[in-house]
A tleap script that builds the chain and sets N, CA, C and O, in Angstrom:
source leaprc.protein.ff14SB
mol = sequence {
  NMET PHE TYR VAL VAL VAL CYS PRO ASN CYS
  LYS THR PRO ARG VAL ILE GLU ASP ASN VAL
  LYS ASN VAL THR CYS PHE LYS CYS GLY LYS
  ARG LEU SER THR LYS HIE LEU ARG ILE PHE
  PHE LYS THR ASP ASP LEU ARG GLU ALA ARG
  MET ALA LEU GLY LEU LEU ASN ALA LYS ILE
  ASN GLY LYS GLU ASP GLU PHE THR CYS ILE
  PHE LYS CGLU
}
set mol.1.N position { 35.808 50.888 28.619 }
set mol.1.CA position { 35.873 51.221 29.956 }
set mol.1.C position { 37.770 50.944 29.937 }
set mol.1.O position { 38.545 50.269 29.259 }
set mol.2.N position { 37.874 51.828 31.008 }
set mol.2.CA position { 39.197 51.929 31.314 }
set mol.2.C position { 39.775 51.547 32.953 }
set mol.2.O position { 39.413 51.883 34.081 }
set mol.3.N position { 40.678 50.816 32.496 }
set mol.3.CA position { 41.576 49.691 34.054 }
set mol.3.C position { 43.042 50.727 34.362 }
set mol.3.O position { 43.935 50.931 33.539 }
set mol.4.N position { 42.959 51.410 36.100 }
set mol.4.CA position { 44.295 51.156 36.243 }
set mol.4.C position { 44.684 49.837 36.536 }
set mol.4.O position { 43.891 48.896 36.502 }
set mol.5.N position { 46.249 49.699 36.912 }
set mol.5.CA position { 46.289 48.381 37.107 }
set mol.5.C position { 47.951 48.015 37.360 }
set mol.5.O position { 48.716 48.867 36.908 }
set mol.6.N position { 48.458 47.070 37.902 }
set mol.6.CA position { 49.782 47.508 38.833 }
set mol.6.C position { 50.926 46.645 37.300 }
set mol.6.O position { 50.366 46.123 36.336 }
set mol.7.N position { 52.113 46.682 37.402 }
set mol.7.CA position { 52.976 45.940 36.943 }
set mol.7.C position { 52.763 44.740 38.398 }
set mol.7.O position { 52.067 45.098 39.348 }
set mol.8.N position { 53.195 43.856 38.397 }
set mol.8.CA position { 53.572 43.003 39.622 }
set mol.8.C position { 54.974 42.729 39.306 }
set mol.8.O position { 55.510 41.879 40.017 }
set mol.9.N position { 55.634 43.236 38.448 }
set mol.9.CA position { 57.549 42.824 38.658 }
set mol.9.C position { 57.650 43.851 39.284 }
set mol.9.O position { 58.335 43.748 40.301 }
set mol.10.N position { 56.930 45.509 38.926 }
set mol.10.CA position { 57.842 46.495 39.118 }
set mol.10.C position { 57.050 47.731 40.151 }
set mol.10.O position { 57.404 48.826 40.590 }
set mol.11.N position { 56.181 47.147 40.224 }
set mol.11.CA position { 54.661 48.167 40.551 }
set mol.11.C position { 54.520 49.340 40.083 }
set mol.11.O position { 54.172 50.195 40.898 }
set mol.12.N position { 54.630 49.556 39.354 }
set mol.12.CA position { 54.444 50.637 38.068 }
set mol.12.C position { 52.889 50.903 38.050 }
set mol.12.O position { 52.469 49.760 37.868 }
set mol.13.N position { 52.345 51.303 38.089 }
set mol.13.CA position { 50.810 52.126 37.683 }
set mol.13.C position { 50.634 51.958 37.128 }
set mol.13.O position { 51.640 51.380 36.715 }
set mol.14.N position { 49.162 51.874 35.561 }
set mol.14.CA position { 49.148 52.327 34.536 }
set mol.14.C position { 47.461 51.818 34.331 }
set mol.14.O position { 46.655 51.054 34.862 }
set mol.15.N position { 47.570 53.150 32.777 }
set mol.15.CA position { 45.433 52.903 32.687 }
set mol.15.C position { 45.742 51.748 31.867 }
set mol.15.O position { 46.906 51.672 31.473 }
set mol.16.N position { 44.744 50.622 31.456 }
set mol.16.CA position { 44.638 50.096 29.876 }
set mol.16.C position { 43.319 50.252 30.069 }
set mol.16.O position { 42.673 50.297 31.115 }
set mol.17.N position { 42.821 50.372 28.364 }
set mol.17.CA position { 41.669 49.805 27.957 }
set mol.17.C position { 41.080 48.343 28.179 }
set mol.17.O position { 41.780 47.331 28.198 }
set mol.18.N position { 40.036 48.363 28.303 }
set mol.18.CA position { 39.490 47.041 28.371 }
set mol.18.C position { 39.225 45.659 27.150 }
set mol.18.O position { 38.719 44.560 27.381 }
set mol.19.N position { 39.715 46.144 25.962 }
set mol.19.CA position { 40.272 45.340 24.350 }
set mol.19.C position { 41.200 45.308 25.000 }
set mol.19.O position { 40.619 45.926 25.892 }
set mol.20.N position { 42.171 45.150 25.414 }
set mol.20.CA position { 43.597 45.151 25.113 }
set mol.20.C position { 44.028 43.605 25.517 }
set mol.20.O position { 43.009 43.156 26.039 }
set mol.21.N position { 45.036 42.576 25.530 }
set mol.21.CA position { 45.102 41.374 25.820 }
set mol.21.C position { 46.339 41.357 26.631 }
set mol.21.O position { 46.294 40.939 27.788 }
set mol.22.N position { 47.338 41.743 26.153 }
set mol.22.CA position { 48.446 41.967 26.792 }
set mol.22.C position { 49.051 43.283 26.431 }
set mol.22.O position { 49.044 43.626 25.248 }
set mol.23.N position { 49.765 44.327 27.686 }
set mol.23.CA position { 50.775 44.671 27.401 }
set mol.23.C position { 52.064 45.382 27.648 }
set mol.23.O position { 51.686 45.542 28.808 }
set mol.24.N position { 53.095 45.889 27.637 }
set mol.24.CA position { 54.150 46.233 27.769 }
set mol.24.C position { 54.446 47.293 29.040 }
set mol.24.O position { 54.417 48.514 28.891 }
set mol.25.N position { 54.719 46.658 30.248 }
set mol.25.CA position { 55.279 47.748 31.667 }
set mol.25.C position { 56.263 48.784 30.937 }
set mol.25.O position { 57.268 48.387 30.348 }
set mol.26.N position { 55.887 50.220 31.017 }
set mol.26.CA position { 56.784 50.991 30.671 }
set mol.26.C position { 57.474 51.774 31.210 }
set mol.26.O position { 57.702 52.973 31.048 }
set mol.27.N position { 58.187 50.166 32.639 }
set mol.27.CA position { 59.408 50.895 33.227 }
set mol.27.C position { 59.853 49.979 33.070 }
set mol.27.O position { 60.908 50.174 32.467 }
set mol.28.N position { 59.569 48.157 33.404 }
set mol.28.CA position { 60.816 47.300 33.347 }
set mol.28.C position { 60.762 46.653 31.884 }
set mol.28.O position { 61.656 46.059 31.281 }
set mol.29.N position { 59.630 46.903 31.545 }
set mol.29.CA position { 59.435 45.824 29.805 }
set mol.29.C position { 59.089 44.460 30.217 }
set mol.29.O position { 59.338 43.496 29.492 }
set mol.30.N position { 58.743 44.394 30.913 }
set mol.30.CA position { 57.943 43.613 31.475 }
set mol.30.C position { 56.568 42.777 30.487 }
set mol.30.O position { 55.624 43.552 30.635 }
set mol.31.N position { 56.117 41.683 29.661 }
set mol.31.CA position { 55.415 42.135 28.623 }
set mol.31.C position { 53.567 40.672 30.039 }
set mol.31.O position { 53.406 39.585 30.593 }
set mol.32.N position { 52.973 41.823 29.766 }
set mol.32.CA position { 51.617 41.216 30.338 }
set mol.32.C position { 50.981 40.926 30.043 }
set mol.32.O position { 50.626 41.571 29.057 }
set mol.33.N position { 50.035 39.715 30.399 }
set mol.33.CA position { 48.589 39.774 30.078 }
set mol.33.C position { 47.476 40.331 30.941 }
set mol.33.O position { 47.573 40.349 32.168 }
set mol.34.N position { 46.618 40.699 30.413 }
set mol.34.CA position { 45.408 41.313 31.252 }
set mol.34.C position { 45.066 41.138 32.044 }
set mol.34.O position { 45.177 41.807 33.072 }
set mol.35.N position { 44.056 39.367 31.744 }
set mol.35.CA position { 43.710 38.763 32.159 }
set mol.35.C position { 44.122 38.611 33.533 }
set mol.35.O position { 43.285 38.265 34.366 }
set mol.36.N position { 45.481 38.862 33.908 }
set mol.36.CA position { 46.377 38.067 35.302 }
set mol.36.C position { 46.667 39.100 36.219 }
set mol.36.O position { 47.175 38.947 37.330 }
set mol.37.N position { 46.098 40.823 35.362 }
set mol.37.CA position { 46.562 41.258 36.442 }
set mol.37.C position { 44.889 42.266 37.546 }
set mol.37.O position { 43.685 42.385 37.320 }
set mol.38.N position { 45.957 42.803 38.826 }
set mol.38.CA position { 45.053 43.121 39.147 }
set mol.38.C position { 44.290 44.143 39.223 }
set mol.38.O position { 45.143 44.942 39.610 }
set mol.39.N position { 42.724 45.142 39.113 }
set mol.39.CA position { 42.161 45.757 38.669 }
set mol.39.C position { 42.345 46.673 39.845 }
set mol.39.O position { 42.042 45.991 40.824 }
set mol.40.N position { 42.678 47.832 40.224 }
set mol.40.CA position { 42.662 49.070 41.422 }
set mol.40.C position { 41.566 49.976 41.154 }
set mol.40.O position { 41.088 50.729 42.002 }
set mol.41.N position { 41.037 49.852 39.513 }
set mol.41.CA position { 40.101 50.579 39.431 }
set mol.41.C position { 39.304 50.771 38.215 }
set mol.41.O position { 40.135 51.331 37.502 }
set mol.42.N position { 38.712 50.717 37.825 }
set mol.42.CA position { 37.654 50.596 36.648 }
set mol.42.C position { 36.639 51.805 36.448 }
set mol.42.O position { 36.099 52.503 37.306 }
set mol.43.N position { 36.541 51.844 35.072 }
set mol.43.CA position { 35.471 53.956 34.583 }
set mol.43.C position { 35.935 53.923 32.840 }
set mol.43.O position { 36.822 53.756 32.003 }
set mol.44.N position { 34.520 54.231 33.135 }
set mol.44.CA position { 34.605 54.529 31.530 }
set mol.44.C position { 35.199 56.090 30.820 }
set mol.44.O position { 34.957 56.291 29.630 }
set mol.45.N position { 35.674 56.736 31.315 }
set mol.45.CA position { 35.934 58.175 31.878 }
set mol.45.C position { 37.087 58.327 31.851 }
set mol.45.O position { 37.562 58.117 32.967 }
set mol.46.N position { 38.009 58.665 30.931 }
set mol.46.CA position { 39.581 58.326 30.983 }
set mol.46.C position { 40.311 59.529 31.744 }
set mol.46.O position { 41.414 59.385 32.271 }
set mol.47.N position { 39.616 60.691 31.752 }
set mol.47.CA position { 39.983 61.549 32.653 }
set mol.47.C position { 39.820 61.241 34.745 }
set mol.47.O position { 40.296 61.912 35.661 }
set mol.48.N position { 38.822 59.767 34.790 }
set mol.48.CA position { 38.766 59.852 35.969 }
set mol.48.C position { 39.565 58.452 36.226 }
set mol.48.O position { 39.808 57.889 37.293 }
set mol.49.N position { 39.832 58.146 35.128 }
set mol.49.CA position { 40.901 57.323 35.129 }
set mol.49.C position { 43.033 57.458 35.990 }
set mol.49.O position { 43.906 57.148 36.801 }
set mol.50.N position { 42.572 58.128 34.930 }
set mol.50.CA position { 44.137 59.228 34.572 }
set mol.50.C position { 44.269 60.200 36.604 }
set mol.50.O position { 45.223 60.611 37.265 }
set mol.51.N position { 43.060 60.163 36.792 }
set mol.51.CA position { 43.037 60.609 37.912 }
set mol.51.C position { 43.177 59.220 38.946 }
set mol.51.O position { 44.097 58.936 39.712 }
set mol.52.N position { 42.406 58.770 38.771 }
set mol.52.CA position { 42.544 57.429 39.902 }
set mol.52.C position { 44.358 56.939 39.610 }
set mol.52.O position { 44.917 56.639 40.666 }
set mol.53.N position { 45.159 56.852 38.489 }
set mol.53.CA position { 46.357 56.862 38.584 }
set mol.53.C position { 47.423 57.720 39.197 }
set mol.53.O position { 48.601 57.556 39.517 }
set mol.54.N position { 46.668 58.568 39.229 }
set mol.54.CA position { 47.899 60.051 40.113 }
set mol.54.C position { 47.500 59.633 41.446 }
set mol.54.O position { 48.454 59.330 42.163 }
set mol.55.N position { 46.092 59.512 42.087 }
set mol.55.CA position { 46.327 58.692 43.123 }
set mol.55.C position { 46.588 57.564 44.216 }
set mol.55.O position { 46.777 57.476 45.429 }
set mol.56.N position { 46.451 56.436 42.653 }
set mol.56.CA position { 47.762 55.216 43.349 }
set mol.56.C position { 49.362 55.306 43.006 }
set mol.56.O position { 50.180 54.533 43.505 }
set mol.57.N position { 49.668 56.255 42.172 }
set mol.57.CA position { 51.242 56.473 42.426 }
set mol.57.C position { 51.798 57.041 43.422 }
set mol.57.O position { 52.877 56.683 43.894 }
set mol.58.N position { 50.862 58.316 43.978 }
set mol.58.CA position { 51.075 58.945 45.085 }
set mol.58.C position { 50.671 58.484 46.565 }
set mol.58.O position { 50.907 59.135 47.583 }
set mol.59.N position { 50.026 57.253 46.505 }
set mol.59.CA position { 49.650 56.404 47.621 }
set mol.59.C position { 51.209 55.497 47.577 }
set mol.59.O position { 51.921 55.474 48.581 }
set mol.60.N position { 51.579 54.833 46.392 }
set mol.60.CA position { 52.548 54.101 46.496 }
set mol.60.C position { 53.870 54.835 46.914 }
set mol.60.O position { 54.699 54.302 47.651 }
set mol.61.N position { 54.011 56.106 46.386 }
set mol.61.CA position { 55.325 57.184 47.174 }
set mol.61.C position { 55.053 57.782 48.762 }
set mol.61.O position { 55.723 58.547 49.457 }
set mol.62.N position { 54.046 57.230 48.952 }
set mol.62.CA position { 53.736 57.726 50.751 }
set mol.62.C position { 53.528 59.554 50.265 }
set mol.62.O position { 53.758 60.526 50.984 }
set mol.63.N position { 53.013 59.549 48.779 }
set mol.63.CA position { 52.578 61.266 49.090 }
set mol.63.C position { 51.190 61.465 48.706 }
set mol.63.O position { 50.885 62.139 47.721 }
set mol.64.N position { 50.137 60.755 49.645 }
set mol.64.CA position { 49.374 60.377 49.292 }
set mol.64.C position { 48.270 61.817 49.831 }
set mol.64.O position { 47.214 62.295 49.417 }
set mol.65.N position { 49.349 62.158 51.109 }
set mol.65.CA position { 47.775 63.537 51.416 }
set mol.65.C position { 48.461 65.117 50.561 }
set mol.65.O position { 47.897 66.211 50.534 }
set mol.66.N position { 50.035 64.698 49.835 }
set mol.66.CA position { 49.931 66.071 48.816 }
set mol.66.C position { 49.292 66.094 47.777 }
set mol.66.O position { 49.221 67.179 47.200 }
set mol.67.N position { 48.719 65.096 47.278 }
set mol.67.CA position { 48.347 65.009 46.218 }
set mol.67.C position { 46.688 65.285 46.381 }
set mol.67.O position { 45.994 65.695 45.450 }
set mol.68.N position { 46.282 65.047 47.464 }
set mol.68.CA position { 44.639 64.877 47.747 }
set mol.68.C position { 44.179 66.402 48.198 }
set mol.68.O position { 43.028 66.838 48.226 }
set mol.69.N position { 45.822 67.320 48.659 }
set mol.69.CA position { 45.773 68.236 49.147 }
set mol.69.C position { 45.266 69.161 47.550 }
set mol.69.O position { 44.612 70.203 47.553 }
set mol.70.N position { 45.576 68.722 46.789 }
set mol.70.CA position { 46.163 69.803 45.145 }
set mol.70.C position { 44.346 70.025 45.206 }
set mol.70.O position { 43.790 71.121 45.136 }
set mol.71.N position { 43.873 69.117 45.306 }
set mol.71.CA position { 42.388 69.080 44.449 }
set mol.71.C position { 41.156 69.114 46.370 }
set mol.71.O position { 40.115 68.600 46.779 }
set mol.72.N position { 41.993 69.854 46.768 }
set mol.72.CA position { 41.040 70.848 47.814 }
set mol.72.C position { 40.879 72.075 47.976 }
set mol.72.O position { 39.949 72.717 48.464 }
set mol.73.N position { 42.322 72.514 47.320 }
set mol.73.CA position { 42.248 73.713 47.358 }
set mol.73.C position { 40.942 74.282 46.540 }
set mol.73.O position { 40.728 75.493 46.486 }
savepdb mol mol.pdb
quit
């Protein structure tokens, strides 16, 4: 299982696997306990998790329309 979560410190989203107990944020370097992270999306398909990560990044940056229009063409 893959989860899309967001660092509570810097708001950077990422994909993690369900068997991981701790992760370090790529952006701010904060060590995070995965049991305390909010799960925004979960799936068994890594490709689907990466798509959800892209959409969440677009939403955070106010570019959701640009992201979704790419997949409508």
